[in-house]
N, C-alpha and C positions, 0 to 999 in steps of 0.2 A: 430214705429220703421221703417215700411215700407215707411211712408211718407219721414222720413229722408234719407233714401237710395235713393228714387226718386229724392228728391231735390238734393242730392249730385251728382247723375248721370247727372241731368239737368245742374247743374253748370259745371261739368267737360266738358260735351258735348258742352255746350256754349262757354267755354274757348278755346276748340279745334277748333271749327269753326272760332273763332276770330282769333286765331293764324295761321290759314290756309289761311283766305281770306283777312286779313289785308294788307299783303304785296302785294297782287295783286291789291288791291284798290289803294295803295299807288303807285305803279309802273305805274298804268294807266294814273296817273296825272303828270308823271315825265316830260313831255313835255309842261306843262302849263306855260304861261307867268307871272303867279302870282309868287310872291316871298314869302318866310316864314316870318312870323311876330309874334309879340306878344302884348299883351295889358296889361297895369297896371291899376287896379282899386283901387281908393283912397277914395271911398265912404264907408258908414256904410253897414252892410249887408241888411238893409231895403232900401237901395238906397239913404238914406240922404246924404247930402254933395256932391251930384253929379250936382246939377245945381247952 
């Protein structure tokens, strides 16, 4: 039982840290010359069909 509580506390703490620091990282790259993009992958999960 104690391990489950510890694991839950670690998960909550990690989520809070990400929620606090993710906007700061995003804002620091706001002046970047890069533009947002996306990628589409048409191959199989093992990489087949990509060459």
